[in-house]
N, C-alpha and C positions, 0 to 999 in steps of 0.2 A: 328655878324659873325657866332656864333654858331647856332643861330636860322636859318639863311639862309642855313647853311650846313645841319642841321637837317631836314629842310623842303625839301631840295634837295634830301636827302637820302630817305625820305618818298615817295616823288613823284617818284623817280627812282624805288623803290621797288614796288610801285603800278603799274607802267608801265610794269615792268618785270613780275609781277604776272598776269596781264591782258593778256599779249601776250603769256604766257606759256600754257594757257588752250586750249584744242583742240576744244572747242565749239565756240570759237570766230570767227567772220566773219568780212570781210571788206566791209563797205557800199560804193557802187560806185554810189549812186544816189544823192550825195551832191555836185554836180558841179565839180567833178573830185578830190575832196579832200578825202583822205582815213581816216577813223576812225574806231576803233574797236567797234562792237556792239555785244551783246549776241545773239548767234544763238539758234534756237530751238533744244532741245535735240532729239525730234522725229519730223518727218514731219507730214504733214496733208494729209491724204488720203481722197479724196472727194468721197462721195456716187455717184453711177452711175447716179442717177436722178438729181443730183445737178451740174453736170459737164458742163462747158462752153467751147466753142471753143477757141483754142489757136490762137493768132494772126499769120498772115502770115508774113514771113520775108525773106530776101535774103541777100547775102553778098559774100565775097570771102574767100575761104578756105585757110588755111596756105600754102598749096601747090600751090596756085595761081589760081586755077580753080574756076569758078562761082558756087554758091550754091543757090538753091531756096527751101524753106520749102515744097513746093508742091511735091517735089520728095520723101517725106516721107509718102505720103498718103497711108492709109491702114495698116501701121506698128504701133506697139506700139513703142514709142520713148522716150528715156532717153536723156534729154537736160541738160548738165552740164556746168554751168558758172564757169570758172576757170582762173587762172593766174600762170605763172611759178614762180612768186614771192611769192605765197601763200603757206605757210608751210602746212596747212591742205590739200591743193590740191595735194601736192607732195606725200601724203599718200593715198589719195582717188583715184586718177586717175589710178594708176596701179591696184587697186582693181576693178575699173570699167572695165578695160581691161579683167580681169579674168571672170567677169560676162558676158561681151560681148561675149567672146569666148564660154561660156556655152549656151547662149540664142539666138545668132544671127540667127541660123537656124530655130528658132521658130517665125520668123516675128517680131523680136525686133531689132530696130536700135538705135545706140548711136550717139550723136552729141555733140561735145564740142563747147563752145562759149568762146574763149579766149579774155579776156578783160583787158584793162589797161596794156598792155604788149608790149614788143619788139618782132617783128616777128622772128628774129633769135633766141632769147632766148626761145620763145615758141616752135619753131620747134625743137631746140636742146633737150628740155625737152621731147617732144614726141618721138624723135629718141632714146634718152638714155633709155627710159622706154618701148620701143617696143609697143607704142600705135598705134593700127591699125585703130580705128574709126576716122572719119574726125573731124576737128575743124575749125570753122569759125573764122577768125581774125577780132575782133571787138574792136580795141584799144580805141574807144570813148564810148563804152558801149551803142550803139544805139539799139542793139537787146534787152538788158536788159530793156531799156525804153519801148520797144514794149510789154514787159511782165509786165508792171507796175501794172496791176490788180492782179498779183500774185507776191509775194515778191521776185523777182529775183534781189534784190538790195544789196545782200550781196555775198561775195565770200568766200567759194564756196556756190552755190545754185544749186539745181537740180529740174527740173520740168519733170514729167513723163506724157506723153500723151497716151490716149487709142487709139485703132485702128480707131476711128472716128475723131481723131485730137482734142479731148477734154482734158482739164487738169484734170488728175486723181489723181495726188499727187504732193505736193510741199514740198521741204526740204530747209531750210535756215541754213544749217550746214553740216558737214561731214555726209555722208550716209554710214553706214557699209554695206559691201557686202551682208551679210545675210539678212539685212532689204531690200535692193534693190531687191534681188532675191525673197523675200517673196511677195513684191508688184508686181513684174513682173509675178510671177506664178499666182497670183490672176487675173491680167489683161489678161493673156493668156487663163486662164480658162473661162473668160467671153466672149470669142469670139463666 
């Protein structure tokens, strides 16, 4: 009995320690089951000559209107995969709003992709945090599957597209506002 109790305590401590780190992310590519995986501490910024075109996708925004990725043509785009249930997302998304406010006049668009979530909870999160950029409601993670060549299989994940619709940077962890701004400044300067 003591062994079972000791093992249970060790396992519980391990789970709590794993969930407490800010760099953990939730894998959504494993058939809908959530599991914690280590996120990258820094993203990967892709050299201009090595960038490939992002997949096209469409869906329905949380407000109920239709969305097509072709509407982003010509903009630098920050695509953030998030969920209201995701603790790191609750920190990151308001910071993204601050950066969005700073750069939206420079031809930079932001788009959230809300995955594995309830529509009402997701909309309440956006409303409570004053998030002005749109989010596609993607409860089954189908858009993340479209980006399978770029690891958008963890929540949060962020993919940044250059003005030609090519993947310029990929982050599979929380992105700090200053890091996001640094990459966006570089892409704006490349125009």
